[in-house]
HTML snippet that shows the backbone in 3Dmol.js (N, CA, C, O; Angstrom):
<script src="https://3Dmol.org/build/3Dmol-min.js"></script>
<div id="view" style="width:600px;height:400px;position:relative"></div>
<script>
const pdb = `
ATOM      1  N   MET A   1     210.635 -58.543   5.923  1.00  0.00           N
ATOM      2  CA  MET A   1     210.065 -57.336   5.997  1.00  0.00           C
ATOM      3  C   MET A   1     210.657 -56.097   5.597  1.00  0.00           C
ATOM      4  O   MET A   1     210.445 -55.439   4.578  1.00  0.00           O
ATOM      5  N   VAL A   2     211.450 -55.876   6.577  1.00  0.00           N
ATOM      6  CA  VAL A   2     212.402 -54.456   6.723  1.00  0.00           C
ATOM      7  C   VAL A   2     213.308 -54.717   5.405  1.00  0.00           C
ATOM      8  O   VAL A   2     213.659 -53.678   4.847  1.00  0.00           O
ATOM      9  N   LYS A   3     213.711 -55.826   4.861  1.00  0.00           N
ATOM     10  CA  LYS A   3     214.906 -55.854   3.812  1.00  0.00           C
ATOM     11  C   LYS A   3     214.019 -55.677   2.457  1.00  0.00           C
ATOM     12  O   LYS A   3     214.636 -55.435   1.420  1.00  0.00           O
ATOM     13  N   LYS A   4     212.553 -55.791   2.417  1.00  0.00           N
ATOM     14  CA  LYS A   4     211.641 -55.445   1.263  1.00  0.00           C
ATOM     15  C   LYS A   4     211.816 -54.055   1.308  1.00  0.00           C
ATOM     16  O   LYS A   4     212.290 -53.462   0.339  1.00  0.00           O
ATOM     17  N   ILE A   5     211.450 -53.415   2.439  1.00  0.00           N
ATOM     18  CA  ILE A   5     211.379 -51.942   2.336  1.00  0.00           C
ATOM     19  C   ILE A   5     212.560 -51.161   2.202  1.00  0.00           C
ATOM     20  O   ILE A   5     212.584 -50.047   1.679  1.00  0.00           O
ATOM     21  N   ILE A   6     213.552 -51.766   2.686  1.00  0.00           N
ATOM     22  CA  ILE A   6     214.879 -51.201   2.076  1.00  0.00           C
ATOM     23  C   ILE A   6     215.115 -51.293   0.773  1.00  0.00           C
ATOM     24  O   ILE A   6     215.515 -50.253   0.249  1.00  0.00           O
ATOM     25  N   GLU A   7     214.971 -52.341   0.005  1.00  0.00           N
ATOM     26  CA  GLU A   7     215.092 -52.554  -1.470  1.00  0.00           C
ATOM     27  C   GLU A   7     213.850 -51.568  -2.141  1.00  0.00           C
ATOM     28  O   GLU A   7     214.143 -51.187  -3.274  1.00  0.00           O
ATOM     29  N   LEU A   8     213.086 -51.293  -1.855  1.00  0.00           N
ATOM     30  CA  LEU A   8     212.266 -50.587  -2.314  1.00  0.00           C
ATOM     31  C   LEU A   8     212.479 -49.004  -2.418  1.00  0.00           C
ATOM     32  O   LEU A   8     211.872 -48.184  -3.107  1.00  0.00           O
ATOM     33  N   ILE A   9     213.608 -48.824  -1.450  1.00  0.00           N
ATOM     34  CA  ILE A   9     214.072 -47.328  -1.367  1.00  0.00           C
ATOM     35  C   ILE A   9     215.339 -47.259  -2.009  1.00  0.00           C
ATOM     36  O   ILE A   9     216.366 -47.198  -1.333  1.00  0.00           O
ATOM     37  N   THR A  10     215.365 -47.263  -3.422  1.00  0.00           N
ATOM     38  CA  THR A  10     216.089 -47.590  -4.330  1.00  0.00           C
ATOM     39  C   THR A  10     216.180 -46.407  -5.424  1.00  0.00           C
ATOM     40  O   THR A  10     215.221 -45.647  -5.293  1.00  0.00           O
ATOM     41  N   LEU A  11     216.970 -46.066  -6.365  1.00  0.00           N
ATOM     42  CA  LEU A  11     216.895 -45.160  -7.301  1.00  0.00           C
ATOM     43  C   LEU A  11     215.791 -45.685  -7.994  1.00  0.00           C
ATOM     44  O   LEU A  11     214.768 -45.001  -8.028  1.00  0.00           O
ATOM     45  N   LYS A  12     215.816 -46.796  -8.563  1.00  0.00           N
ATOM     46  CA  LYS A  12     214.782 -47.567  -9.471  1.00  0.00           C
ATOM     47  C   LYS A  12     213.482 -47.330  -8.674  1.00  0.00           C
ATOM     48  O   LYS A  12     212.507 -46.660  -9.013  1.00  0.00           O
ATOM     49  N   GLY A  13     213.694 -48.054  -7.497  1.00  0.00           N
ATOM     50  CA  GLY A  13     212.160 -48.031  -6.686  1.00  0.00           C
ATOM     51  C   GLY A  13     211.455 -46.480  -6.588  1.00  0.00           C
ATOM     52  O   GLY A  13     210.238 -46.339  -6.462  1.00  0.00           O
ATOM     53  N   ILE A  14     212.218 -45.572  -6.650  1.00  0.00           N
ATOM     54  CA  ILE A  14     211.747 -44.125  -6.274  1.00  0.00           C
ATOM     55  C   ILE A  14     211.425 -43.553  -7.556  1.00  0.00           C
ATOM     56  O   ILE A  14     210.360 -42.941  -7.650  1.00  0.00           O
ATOM     57  N   VAL A  15     212.206 -43.660  -8.589  1.00  0.00           N
ATOM     58  CA  VAL A  15     211.675 -43.294  -9.872  1.00  0.00           C
ATOM     59  C   VAL A  15     210.371 -44.089 -10.272  1.00  0.00           C
ATOM     60  O   VAL A  15     209.536 -43.435 -10.898  1.00  0.00           O
ATOM     61  N   THR A  16     210.134 -45.165 -10.050  1.00  0.00           N
ATOM     62  CA  THR A  16     209.018 -45.859 -10.612  1.00  0.00           C
ATOM     63  C   THR A  16     207.850 -45.504  -9.769  1.00  0.00           C
ATOM     64  O   THR A  16     206.762 -45.633 -10.330  1.00  0.00           O
ATOM     65  N   LEU A  17     207.839 -45.030  -8.376  1.00  0.00           N
ATOM     66  CA  LEU A  17     206.821 -44.436  -7.448  1.00  0.00           C
ATOM     67  C   LEU A  17     206.453 -43.125  -7.969  1.00  0.00           C
ATOM     68  O   LEU A  17     205.253 -42.879  -8.097  1.00  0.00           O
ATOM     69  N   ILE A  18     207.155 -42.419  -8.227  1.00  0.00           N
ATOM     70  CA  ILE A  18     207.287 -41.160  -8.731  1.00  0.00           C
ATOM     71  C   ILE A  18     206.473 -40.888 -10.254  1.00  0.00           C
ATOM     72  O   ILE A  18     205.587 -40.085 -10.546  1.00  0.00           O
ATOM     73  N   VAL A  19     207.152 -41.873 -11.026  1.00  0.00           N
ATOM     74  CA  VAL A  19     206.211 -41.881 -12.254  1.00  0.00           C
ATOM     75  C   VAL A  19     204.709 -42.308 -12.125  1.00  0.00           C
ATOM     76  O   VAL A  19     203.760 -41.602 -12.466  1.00  0.00           O
ATOM     77  N   THR A  20     204.630 -43.530 -11.600  1.00  0.00           N
ATOM     78  CA  THR A  20     203.356 -43.992 -11.108  1.00  0.00           C
ATOM     79  C   THR A  20     202.327 -43.015 -10.422  1.00  0.00           C
ATOM     80  O   THR A  20     201.140 -42.970 -10.743  1.00  0.00           O
ATOM     81  N   LEU A  21     202.798 -42.382  -9.627  1.00  0.00           N
ATOM     82  CA  LEU A  21     201.989 -41.320  -8.921  1.00  0.00           C
ATOM     83  C   LEU A  21     201.571 -40.406  -9.851  1.00  0.00           C
ATOM     84  O   LEU A  21     200.365 -40.271 -10.059  1.00  0.00           O
ATOM     85  N   THR A  22     202.482 -39.683 -10.513  1.00  0.00           N
ATOM     86  CA  THR A  22     202.174 -38.776 -11.516  1.00  0.00           C
ATOM     87  C   THR A  22     201.409 -39.303 -12.640  1.00  0.00           C
ATOM     88  O   THR A  22     200.831 -38.398 -13.242  1.00  0.00           O
ATOM     89  N   LEU A  23     201.215 -40.459 -13.119  1.00  0.00           N
ATOM     90  CA  LEU A  23     200.379 -40.735 -13.987  1.00  0.00           C
ATOM     91  C   LEU A  23     198.946 -40.888 -13.289  1.00  0.00           C
ATOM     92  O   LEU A  23     197.910 -40.596 -13.886  1.00  0.00           O
ATOM     93  N   ALA A  24     198.970 -41.338 -12.065  1.00  0.00           N
ATOM     94  CA  ALA A  24     197.593 -41.710 -11.612  1.00  0.00           C
ATOM     95  C   ALA A  24     197.119 -40.381 -11.310  1.00  0.00           C
ATOM     96  O   ALA A  24     195.899 -40.246 -11.398  1.00  0.00           O
ATOM     97  N   ILE A  25     197.787 -39.373 -10.978  1.00  0.00           N
ATOM     98  CA  ILE A  25     197.229 -38.236 -10.551  1.00  0.00           C
ATOM     99  C   ILE A  25     196.620 -37.354 -11.821  1.00  0.00           C
ATOM    100  O   ILE A  25     195.580 -36.694 -11.807  1.00  0.00           O
ATOM    101  N   GLY A  26     197.442 -37.503 -12.794  1.00  0.00           N
ATOM    102  CA  GLY A  26     196.939 -37.149 -14.131  1.00  0.00           C
ATOM    103  C   GLY A  26     195.779 -37.513 -14.553  1.00  0.00           C
ATOM    104  O   GLY A  26     194.872 -36.837 -15.037  1.00  0.00           O
ATOM    105  N   PHE A  27     195.888 -39.106 -14.252  1.00  0.00           N
ATOM    106  CA  PHE A  27     194.512 -39.488 -14.921  1.00  0.00           C
ATOM    107  C   PHE A  27     193.238 -39.270 -13.900  1.00  0.00           C
ATOM    108  O   PHE A  27     192.086 -39.257 -14.334  1.00  0.00           O
ATOM    109  N   PHE A  28     193.486 -39.133 -12.777  1.00  0.00           N
ATOM    110  CA  PHE A  28     192.172 -38.742 -12.087  1.00  0.00           C
ATOM    111  C   PHE A  28     191.888 -37.308 -12.408  1.00  0.00           C
ATOM    112  O   PHE A  28     190.743 -36.899 -12.599  1.00  0.00           O
ATOM    113  N   LEU A  29     192.900 -36.593 -12.461  1.00  0.00           N
ATOM    114  CA  LEU A  29     192.675 -35.107 -12.956  1.00  0.00           C
ATOM    115  C   LEU A  29     191.931 -34.938 -14.334  1.00  0.00           C
ATOM    116  O   LEU A  29     191.307 -33.916 -14.618  1.00  0.00           O
ATOM    117  N   GLY A  30     192.067 -36.191 -15.286  1.00  0.00           N
ATOM    118  CA  GLY A  30     191.690 -35.793 -16.625  1.00  0.00           C
ATOM    119  C   GLY A  30     192.797 -35.095 -17.426  1.00  0.00           C
ATOM    120  O   GLY A  30     192.501 -34.522 -18.475  1.00  0.00           O
ATOM    121  N   LYS A  31     194.039 -35.117 -16.984  1.00  0.00           N
ATOM    122  CA  LYS A  31     195.163 -34.581 -17.678  1.00  0.00           C
ATOM    123  C   LYS A  31     195.634 -35.944 -18.854  1.00  0.00           C
ATOM    124  O   LYS A  31     195.958 -35.660 -20.006  1.00  0.00           O
ATOM    125  N   VAL A  32     195.610 -37.217 -18.419  1.00  0.00           N
ATOM    126  CA  VAL A  32     196.005 -38.346 -19.036  1.00  0.00           C
ATOM    127  C   VAL A  32     194.837 -39.084 -19.179  1.00  0.00           C
ATOM    128  O   VAL A  32     194.174 -39.455 -18.210  1.00  0.00           O
ATOM    129  N   GLY A  33     194.551 -39.316 -20.331  1.00  0.00           N
ATOM    130  CA  GLY A  33     193.612 -40.148 -20.920  1.00  0.00           C
ATOM    131  C   GLY A  33     194.111 -41.793 -20.559  1.00  0.00           C
ATOM    132  O   GLY A  33     195.194 -42.242 -20.184  1.00  0.00           O
ATOM    133  N   SER A  34     192.692 -42.496 -20.881  1.00  0.00           N
ATOM    134  CA  SER A  34     193.057 -43.877 -20.500  1.00  0.00           C
ATOM    135  C   SER A  34     193.815 -44.760 -21.462  1.00  0.00           C
ATOM    136  O   SER A  34     194.310 -45.844 -21.155  1.00  0.00           O
ATOM    137  N   ASP A  35     193.871 -44.082 -22.901  1.00  0.00           N
ATOM    138  CA  ASP A  35     194.529 -44.613 -23.683  1.00  0.00           C
ATOM    139  C   ASP A  35     196.267 -44.376 -23.476  1.00  0.00           C
ATOM    140  O   ASP A  35     197.147 -45.131 -23.890  1.00  0.00           O
ATOM    141  N   GLN A  36     196.411 -43.349 -22.860  1.00  0.00           N
ATOM    142  CA  GLN A  36     197.815 -42.939 -22.600  1.00  0.00           C
ATOM    143  C   GLN A  36     198.370 -43.760 -21.419  1.00  0.00           C
ATOM    144  O   GLN A  36     199.409 -44.419 -21.406  1.00  0.00           O
ATOM    145  N   PHE A  37     197.475 -43.593 -20.432  1.00  0.00           N
ATOM    146  CA  PHE A  37     197.678 -44.271 -18.963  1.00  0.00           C
ATOM    147  C   PHE A  37     197.984 -45.928 -19.043  1.00  0.00           C
ATOM    148  O   PHE A  37     199.027 -46.350 -18.546  1.00  0.00           O
ATOM    149  N   VAL A  38     197.379 -46.512 -19.453  1.00  0.00           N
ATOM    150  CA  VAL A  38     197.417 -47.739 -19.509  1.00  0.00           C
ATOM    151  C   VAL A  38     198.727 -48.539 -20.010  1.00  0.00           C
ATOM    152  O   VAL A  38     199.285 -49.463 -19.417  1.00  0.00           O
ATOM    153  N   PRO A  39     199.127 -47.882 -21.411  1.00  0.00           N
ATOM    154  CA  PRO A  39     200.324 -48.387 -21.700  1.00  0.00           C
ATOM    155  C   PRO A  39     201.713 -47.783 -21.035  1.00  0.00           C
ATOM    156  O   PRO A  39     202.790 -48.379 -21.015  1.00  0.00           O
ATOM    157  N   LEU A  40     201.469 -46.571 -20.538  1.00  0.00           N
ATOM    158  CA  LEU A  40     202.765 -46.066 -19.631  1.00  0.00           C
ATOM    159  C   LEU A  40     202.771 -46.733 -18.390  1.00  0.00           C
ATOM    160  O   LEU A  40     203.873 -47.030 -17.930  1.00  0.00           O
ATOM    161  N   ALA A  41     201.792 -47.016 -17.780  1.00  0.00           N
ATOM    162  CA  ALA A  41     201.714 -47.556 -16.578  1.00  0.00           C
ATOM    163  C   ALA A  41     202.406 -48.947 -16.688  1.00  0.00           C
ATOM    164  O   ALA A  41     203.302 -49.330 -15.937  1.00  0.00           O
ATOM    165  N   THR A  42     201.804 -49.740 -17.853  1.00  0.00           N
ATOM    166  CA  THR A  42     202.623 -51.176 -18.181  1.00  0.00           C
ATOM    167  C   THR A  42     203.731 -50.616 -18.049  1.00  0.00           C
ATOM    168  O   THR A  42     204.199 -50.625 -16.911  1.00  0.00           O
ATOM    169  N   ILE A  43     204.466 -49.994 -19.066  1.00  0.00           N
ATOM    170  CA  ILE A  43     205.896 -49.894 -19.241  1.00  0.00           C
ATOM    171  C   ILE A  43     206.480 -49.555 -17.651  1.00  0.00           C
ATOM    172  O   ILE A  43     207.313 -50.347 -17.211  1.00  0.00           O
ATOM    173  N   VAL A  44     206.149 -48.632 -16.960  1.00  0.00           N
ATOM    174  CA  VAL A  44     206.594 -48.577 -15.749  1.00  0.00           C
ATOM    175  C   VAL A  44     206.542 -49.835 -14.913  1.00  0.00           C
ATOM    176  O   VAL A  44     207.481 -50.044 -14.145  1.00  0.00           O
ATOM    177  N   PHE A  45     205.809 -50.464 -14.964  1.00  0.00           N
ATOM    178  CA  PHE A  45     205.545 -51.744 -13.923  1.00  0.00           C
ATOM    179  C   PHE A  45     206.512 -52.658 -14.495  1.00  0.00           C
ATOM    180  O   PHE A  45     207.397 -53.172 -13.811  1.00  0.00           O
ATOM    181  N   MET A  46     206.339 -52.912 -15.963  1.00  0.00           N
ATOM    182  CA  MET A  46     207.526 -53.924 -16.288  1.00  0.00           C
ATOM    183  C   MET A  46     208.953 -53.294 -16.104  1.00  0.00           C
ATOM    184  O   MET A  46     209.858 -54.105 -15.908  1.00  0.00           O
ATOM    185  N   PHE A  47     209.208 -52.255 -16.131  1.00  0.00           N
ATOM    186  CA  PHE A  47     210.460 -51.923 -15.705  1.00  0.00           C
ATOM    187  C   PHE A  47     211.082 -52.128 -14.446  1.00  0.00           C
ATOM    188  O   PHE A  47     212.264 -52.413 -14.254  1.00  0.00           O
ATOM    189  N   TYR A  48     209.991 -51.922 -13.422  1.00  0.00           N
ATOM    190  CA  TYR A  48     210.242 -52.000 -11.877  1.00  0.00           C
ATOM    191  C   TYR A  48     210.291 -53.612 -11.633  1.00  0.00           C
ATOM    192  O   TYR A  48     211.115 -54.002 -10.806  1.00  0.00           O
ATOM    193  N   PHE A  49     209.679 -54.334 -12.124  1.00  0.00           N
ATOM    194  CA  PHE A  49     209.556 -55.776 -11.950  1.00  0.00           C
ATOM    195  C   PHE A  49     210.283 -56.734 -12.734  1.00  0.00           C
ATOM    196  O   PHE A  49     210.363 -57.931 -12.455  1.00  0.00           O
ATOM    197  N   HIS A  50     210.908 -56.066 -13.906  1.00  0.00           N
ATOM    198  CA  HIS A  50     211.644 -56.895 -14.762  1.00  0.00           C
ATOM    199  C   HIS A  50     212.927 -57.266 -13.989  1.00  0.00           C
ATOM    200  O   HIS A  50     213.532 -56.462 -13.280  1.00  0.00           O
ATOM    201  N   LYS A  51     213.376 -58.841 -14.226  1.00  0.00           N
ATOM    202  CA  LYS A  51     214.743 -58.998 -13.356  1.00  0.00           C
ATOM    203  C   LYS A  51     215.484 -59.713 -14.464  1.00  0.00           C
ATOM    204  O   LYS A  51     215.025 -60.555 -15.235  1.00  0.00           O
ATOM    205  N   LYS A  52     216.778 -59.201 -14.401  1.00  0.00           N
ATOM    206  CA  LYS A  52     217.826 -59.664 -15.171  1.00  0.00           C
ATOM    207  C   LYS A  52     218.227 -61.188 -14.944  1.00  0.00           C
ATOM    208  O   LYS A  52     218.124 -61.694 -13.826  1.00  0.00           O
ATOM    209  N   ASP A  53     218.753 -61.997 -16.200  1.00  0.00           N
ATOM    210  CA  ASP A  53     219.253 -62.999 -15.775  1.00  0.00           C
ATOM    211  C   ASP A  53     220.010 -63.353 -14.648  1.00  0.00           C
ATOM    212  O   ASP A  53     220.864 -62.468 -14.699  1.00  0.00           O
ATOM    213  N   GLY A  54     220.277 -63.994 -13.720  1.00  0.00           N
ATOM    214  CA  GLY A  54     220.977 -64.142 -12.855  1.00  0.00           C
ATOM    215  C   GLY A  54     220.767 -63.598 -11.485  1.00  0.00           C
ATOM    216  O   GLY A  54     221.560 -63.858 -10.580  1.00  0.00           O
ATOM    217  N   GLU A  55     219.601 -62.765 -11.291  1.00  0.00           N
ATOM    218  CA  GLU A  55     219.079 -62.138 -10.374  1.00  0.00           C
ATOM    219  C   GLU A  55     218.128 -63.038  -9.407  1.00  0.00           C
ATOM    220  O   GLU A  55     217.444 -63.969  -9.831  1.00  0.00           O
ATOM    221  N   ASP A  56     218.173 -62.712  -8.327  1.00  0.00           N
ATOM    222  CA  ASP A  56     217.029 -63.727  -7.518  1.00  0.00           C
ATOM    223  C   ASP A  56     215.951 -62.789  -7.389  1.00  0.00           C
ATOM    224  O   ASP A  56     214.900 -63.127  -6.845  1.00  0.00           O
TER     225      ASP A  56
END
`;
const viewer = $3Dmol.createViewer("view");
viewer.addModel(pdb, "pdb");
viewer.setStyle({}, {cartoon: {color: "spectrum"}});
viewer.zoomTo();
viewer.render();
</script>
């Protein structure tokens, strides 16, 4: 469990969390429409969860 938390605290993880939180806050405040939120959130999550060949 600790290893997973440590892996989350990487530059990639921090950037993903910041972008996700910013999008979510903008969405709930009405600054970002659903037509913008869904594709951007999908891109961010695909960036974070994508594994290159050879990675476990």
